[in-house]
N, C-alpha and C positions, 0 to 999 in steps of 0.2 A: 547548575540548578534544578531544581524538581518544579516540575509543573502540575497542577491538578491534582495535588496531595490528597485531597479528597472529591469525588465528582462524582457525576450521575449512576455508577456502579451499586453504591451503596442504597441509594435511593430507589434505583428500577429494583434491585433486586437480581441475585447472581441468575436465577431461575429464569425469571423472566428474560433475561438476555439472552440466555441459553436457547430459547425459545425464536428471539426475535432474530437470532444469527440466522434463520432460514425462510425469515419474511421477507416478501419483495423481491428474492433473488428470481431472477430473469425475469423479470416484471418490469425493470424501472426503465423509462424513455430513454434513449440513444441521444445524450444534448449535443451531440457532435457533427460537422457537418462542414465536408471542405479540404483547407489545410491548415496545418499547425507546427506547432515547434513544441519542444521540453526544454527548459533551462534549470541549472540547477548550480548548485555554489562554484562550478567551473567556470561558468558564463558572469562570475560576479564582475558587475561593473559594463560588459556589453547591452548595447543598446538592443533592444528584441523585435525581431523580423515584423513585418506586414504580414498577418497571418489571421483566421477565422477563429482559433484559438491557441490558448498557450496553458502548456504545464509547467509548473515549479515544484521542486524538488525540497523538500522539507529540510531533512538530511545533509551532513557532508560526506558523504556515501557510506557510513555506517547507521546503525542506531544508536540509541541512547544519547551517547557524550559527545555526538558530532551533529553539529545544526550548519543548515546554510543561513551566513551571515547577513545575506543579501535577497532572502525571503519575502521579507516586504514589499521590496523595490520591483523584485520579479516578479510577483505575485499581481501587485498593482499594475505594472505594466502590458498584462495579456488584456484583450479584448474585455471591456466591461460585459459582466455576465455570462463570461466565457473562460475563464478560468477556474483550472484544475489545479489538483496537490497530487504528489506522488513522494511515498515514504519509503527510505531501504528498510529490509528487513534480514531476522537471524536470528540462528538459536546458537547460546554458546552454554555449556554446565553454569559456567561462572555466573551467567546471567542469572540464576534461579535464586542466588543468594539474598536473603532480606538484610542488605548492608547499606542502604542509601544511595546505591551507584546504579543499582539496574529495578530490582524489582518493587512494584508498587504494594503498599501493603493492603489496599483495597483488592487489587486484583488476584493478591494470593490468599487472600480470603473467599472471595469468591471462584477460585479455582475449587475449591473442596467440594461443589456442587458438580461439577464436571465427572459424569460416568466414565473413569479411566484409572490407568495406574498413578502412583505417586511421582512418579517422573514424568508420564504424561500430565498431569496436573501440572506440575510446574512449568512446565512447556506450555501450556495455554496461558499460564499467567505472566511468562515471558512476552507471550505477543499480545497480551491484554495491556501490559506495563509498557511496551513498544509502542502502541497505538494512545496510551495515555498522554506519555510524553509529545510524542508527534501533535497530537490536537491541542495540548496545552501549548507548546512552542509555536504551534501557527496561529493559534488566537493571539498569544502576546505580540505576533507578529502584524496583526491586522488581516492575515489572511482567512478570511470566515467565508461561508457560504460558498465553497468550490462547487462546480457543476458535476465533480466527482474527485473520488479519493482512489487511488490505486495503491498498490501493493509491489515494488520491484522486489523480485525474489529471483535472486543470481548465485549462481556458486562463487562467485568473488568475495562474497561473505560469510560468516561462518555458520555451517549446517552441522547436524550430525551425519556421518557417514555409517555409523553402524545400527542405526534405530532410526531409521525413515520417519516413526510414528509420531518421534517428537517434534520435527520439522511442522509435522501436518496440524498437530495442536498448535505448536506456536503460531501457524497460519490463521487456524480456527480461533484461537485467540483474538488476535489482529483484528479480525473480521467484527466477531461478535464485541469489541469493544466499539469498533466504529461504526456498526449500527446501534449503537446507544448511544451516540451522540450527533448524528447526523439523518437526513433522510436522503442526503445525494447517493448516488451510487457507487458501489464500491466493485473494482477489477483487480486484475492480476497481469500484471506486466513482467514478461520472459520471453524464453524462448521454448521448443518445445522439448529438444535435450535437457535444456536446464532444468526445468518444472520434473522431467524425468528420474534424474539423478536426486534433485531434492526431495522430492515427494512420492516418489513410485507411481505418478499418474493419476494422484488423489484429484476428486473434482468438488471443488468447497464451494460454498452456498457463495456463490458473489454472480454480480450482476454483468458482467462483461470482460473479457481479453483483451489486452493489447499486445500485437506481438514486436519482438523485437527482429527485424529481416535481416540486418546485417546489409543490406543492400544498398547501393549508392544513387538507383535511380529511380522515379517515383513508379515509372513504367515496371519496374521488376518488383519493385514492393507491395503494390495493387495485387499483384496476383495470391499475394499470400491472405485477401481478404475471405477468399474461398476456399483457405485450406481449413483442415481439421481443427477445431478448437482442444489446446491441449486441456482446460479446464473442465470443459463441458459448456460454459457459458457461450453466447454471440462476440464474435471478432468484430468490436468496434472501432480500433486501431490500429493502424500498421504503421512501426517507424522505419526510414531509413536514414542513412549518415552520410551529410556532405560536408559541407564549411560547420554546420551545427547539428543539431539531431531534429529531423524534421517528421512529422506524421502527417497520415492521412487519415480521413473518418470514412468508412467501410460501406 
């Protein structure tokens, strides 16, 4: 199913959207405090734990055709006013075809205003299209007005290994499209290693960083709050893994 076939991209204007990508970055107020959790399709049907905030995954592990069938329930179960969303991201050459499966026509059109090579413009449109689909699906599930949007950037999804600029332009397209649809902060979830492999150390115009520590205790995870931010944006959250994914507000 295709969501938001025609959206604010055309109405706002692609040039204005490119400018909007850089507005508000680092200026957003951190909405998090205390302890929280993140749930996705894996936790479908599991009761939400008691916490100060919750983050629900929009996708089913991959961008575009995979969606979390429990998004509505998981988003609603998070503490009122303290629910956020995260989306899975990725780039693949097959995503650039305007064939009704991945690329959105308005994103393809807007990409022509991006000062880049044709391949980079196509990658930007991929990110824009991913964000457009995600916003549409979240809206259809009643997951509106999140405290923040997070981009999950991991090596487990498809990314270019031969031209990291395509990955960077994909992320820029995601951020630009989200900026056009929300006033909520936008952040990156990843690890320093994975971010380096995928982007080469790119510093996007985002508001925050969420570090996947891989640790199993809060005590160890909290030390990452003072670690260098791989995106250049402030570290708002650190994640550690127990019976489910726990998150701590820095």
